[in-house]
N, C-alpha and C positions, 0 to 999 in steps of 0.2 A: 622347914617343915610346915605343912598346912594341916590344921585341925578343922574338921568339918562336922558340925552337929547342930541341929535345930534347938537343942536343949542347952541353955546357958550354963547350968550347973555341970553338965558333962563337958562342955568346952573348958570351963575353969578347972575341972579335975584333970583333964588331959594336959592342960597348960602347966599345972603344978608338977605333973609327972615329968614332962619334957624339960621344965625349968631345972629340976633336980639333976638332970644329966647334961646340963649346960648346952642345950640346943636352942636355937632361935625359932620362933614360930609366928605364923599368921593364923587368923581364924576366919571361918565362913559359916553361915547359918544353913546353907543348902548347897546342892550340887551346882546350880546355876551361878551362885555367887562364887563358889570355888573355882569354876571354870574361868570366870572373869579375872579373879586374882591370879590364876595360873597363866593367863595371857599377859599379865603385867610383871610377874615375879617368877624367878626361877627357884623352885624348891626341890629338895632331894628326896622327899617322902611325903605321902598324904596318908593321914589317919582319919577315917570318915565313918560316921554312923551309916547304917544302911537305910533305915526308915526315916525319911524326912519329907516335909512339904517342899514344893518346888521340884527341882531334880533330886531324886533320891540317890543313894550310894551306888545302886546298880547302874543308873544312867550316867553318873559321874565316871565310873570305871569304863563304861562303854565308850563315852566321848573321849576320854583320855587315851584309850588304846587306838582310836581312829586318828588321833592327832600326832603327826610325825615328831613334833617337839616334846610331846608328853608321853608317848607310848612306852618309853623305858623307865618312867618314874614309878617306883614301887608304891603300892597301895595296901594299907591294912584296913580292912572293914571290921568294925565292931558292931555286933548285932545281937538282938534277942532271939533271932530266928536263923541260927547257923545251918539248920538242916534244909532250908529252902534253896532250891537251885538258883543260880544267877541267870538272868535273862539273856546275857550275851557274854561279854568278856569277863574273865575271872580276876579277882584281886590276887595279890601275892600271898596274903594271909587273911584268914577269916578267924576272928576272935569272938567267942561267945560272951555275952553279958550275963551275969557280972563277970568281969575278968580280973585277974590278979595283975597288979601293976608291974610286978617283977617279970611276969611272962610277956607283957607288952614291951617293956624295956628290952628284954632279950630279943624280941622280934625286930625292934628298932635298931639295936646294935647289929644284928645279923644283916638286915637289909642295907644298912649304911656302911657296913664293913668296919664298924668300930670295934676295937679290941681283937681284931683278927690278924 
C-alpha cells in the first residue's frame, strides 16, 4: 500500500491505521514522488490526499489511469473538498476529511478483497 500526503502528521495517522490491520506500506509526500515509487514498487492500493504541492491527488490518479501497469490499482482519495469534481480520472473512493478510521478500513478491505 502507498500512503501519499504532504502533511507528515496525516501520513503517520494513516500508517498507524494501516499497521493495525497488518498491511505493509510505503509513503510519499506528493504525487510526483508517489509515481516514482510506483515505478519501483508494486502496491495493491494507494491512499492519497487530494490537495498537495507538486503533483496533487487529481494528477496522481490521472497519471495512474494512463499507465498500463497502474491503471487497475485502486485509489482512495481523502480530501477536505469532496464536492469538487475531479479534473480527469476518478478515484475508486473519495473520503471526506475528517474521516472515520473504521470507514477507511472498510474501504481498504473492500478494495483489497480482505474478508470477502
